[in-house]
C-alpha positions, -999 to 999 in steps of 0.1 A, spaced: 67 -97 -171 68 -61 -183 54 -32 -163 24 -29 -185 14 -65 -176 13 -56 -139 -18 -39 -125 -9 -2 -118 -24 6 -84 -33 37 -65 -40 34 -27 -55 62 -7 -44 59 30 -65 82 50 -48 75 82 -67 90 112 -90 111 90 -127 109 79 -158 98 96 -183 75 79 -202 105 65 -170 120 52 -160 87 36 -194 85 19 -190 121 6 -155 115 -7 -165 84 -26 -196 101 -40 -174 129 -53 -149 103 -68 -178 86 -85 -190 120 -99 -156 129 -112 -155 97 -132 -117 91 -127 -121 54 -117 -126 34 -149 -129 -3 -156 -96 -15 -170 -78 16 -157 -57 22 -126 -67 -1 -98 -80 20 -68 -79 10 -31 -92 32 -3 -78 25 32 -103 40 56 -102 42 94 -120 13 111 -152 31 121 -157 44 85 -151 10 68 -187 -1 65 -198 33 51 -169 32 26 -178 -2 14 -214 8 9 -204 40 -9 -180 22 -32 -206 -3 -43 -207 -5 -80 -174 13 -84 -141 -3 -93 -128 7 -58 -115 -18 -32 -116 -9 5 -88 -17 28 -81 -17 65 -51 2 78 -39 -25 102 -49 -58 117 -39 -81 145 -21 -114 138 -45 -134 160 -79 -144 148 -96 -134 181 -87 -129 217 -82 -105 246 -66 -77 225 -86 -46 234 -87 -21 205 -75 -45 178 -93 -60 148 -87 -93 131 -85 -101 94 -118 -119 96 -134 -88 110 -120 -67 81 -132 -93 55 -167 -94 71 -168 -56 69 -162 -59 31 -125 -52 29 -103 -70 4 -70 -54 13 -51 -43 44 -20 -22 50 6 -40 70 38 -25 86 33 11 77 62 32 89 40 50 114 30 17 129 66 7 131 80 39 145 51 53 166 37 21 179 67 -2 180 58 -28 155 87 -51 148 96 -71 117 83 -102 134 49 -86 140 48 -75 104 55 -111 93 27 -125 115 3 -99 102 11 -107 66 3 -144 73 -29 -134 91 -40 -112 62 -35 -140 37 -53 -165 60 -83 -142 60 -83 -139 23 -71 -103 23 -44 -88 1 -17 -73 24 -1 -41 12 33 -46 30 53 -15 37 91 -13 39 115 17 40 146 32 55 150 62 78 170 93 69 199 82 91 200 47 76 201 63 41 229 87 52 249 57 65 244 38 31 223 11 48 193 14 25 197 -19 7 207 -37 39 175 -24 56 152 -31 26 165 -67 22 161 -75 59 126 -60 60 116 -79 28 130 -112 40 114 -110 74 80 -100 60 78 -129 36 99 -155 55 90 -191 47 63 -181 22 58 -195 -13 58 -178 -47 20 -182 -47 18 -163 -14 39 -135 -29 15 -132 -58 -13 -125 -33 6 -95 -18 15 -60 -27 47 -42 -16 50 -5 -9 84 12 -6 80 42 16 112 60 26 106 71 62 123 104 55 96 112 29 65 103 49 45 135 56 76 157 52 69 171 18 102 155 7 98 130 -22 124 105 -34 136 115 -69 124 92 -96 159 78 -98 160 71 -60 126 55 -61 134 34 -91 167 22 -75 149 10 -44 121 -6 -64 145 -24 -87 165 -36 -56 133 -49 -40 123 -67 -72 158 -83 -71 151 -94 -35 119 -111 -47 138 -127 -76 164 -141 -53 138 -157 -30 108 -165 -52 122 -166 -87 121 -143 -117 85 -151 -128 70 -142 -94 92 -111 -90 83 -98 -125 45 -99 -116 50 -84 -82 33 -50 -77 56 -25 -59 41 9 -50 59 41 -40 48 59 -9 61 92 4 46 127 -1 31 118 -35 13 148 -51 -2 155 -85 29 174 -95 54 145 -89 34 114 -96 38 112 -134 76 112 -133 75 84 -107 51 63 -127 75 66 -157 100 44 -139 99 8 -150 97 -7 -115 72 18 -99 37 3 -102 17 30 -85 14 49 -53 5 46 -16 -9 81 -11 -13 99 23 -21 136 25 -30 140 -12 -56 113 -9 -78 132 16 -93 155 -11 -113 136 -37 -104 160 -65 -67 158 -58 -69 120 -56 -89 118 -88 -60 136 -105 -36 110 -93 -59 82 -105 -62 98 -139 -24 99 -141 -24 62 -133 -50 56 -160 -28 72 -186 3 51 -178 
């Protein structure tokens, strides 16, 4: 499957930003700008938990999906401060971010936890946006492919090709998250191509060819177009540049034109 047969996707990850009112204002402005178009770039907004209901309501009638930024792998229980996949689905979410580097490195999420969260998301009918990526030290020690393969294999361990089709992958080099450093288009393409090869090895060429792989790591209007020109880069997981509706609309328009 060629790149133009995969659905180019732009995900706004607001992290710990925006109240419900701010989410409503952002989505109203995005609607006003007219960047989101039927048949164009697929848009997902990952809002913080308290703003999810407001975001779902504000996005009604737009081609914008709403995502949670995390979930617990259990369906319910004594897990203070956590949310389940069923809770996210009931709030109107269709997607959820799993294994973001900040969850891994700041909050100690392991590859086993990520795996269980992927399964929990699928069980709740959500599309998991599964994040993988190497640190600066791992890249310096030429361990990038070793790390990416291990994270990929652990995240999707024991799953079927049909399960993979219900997932999205995001390559986010940890050394580029929030640093202003962006992987060059060649570096990003190399990692994406390798991850697609990992998918081919486990799930077969057909499933791998249709598998959406996003790039995340200090994406800005000035560097996105060159990244999207790469054959295995299917969109972006956007952090800081997604906080401003006008800037994010520029990214979405870039996606629409690819």
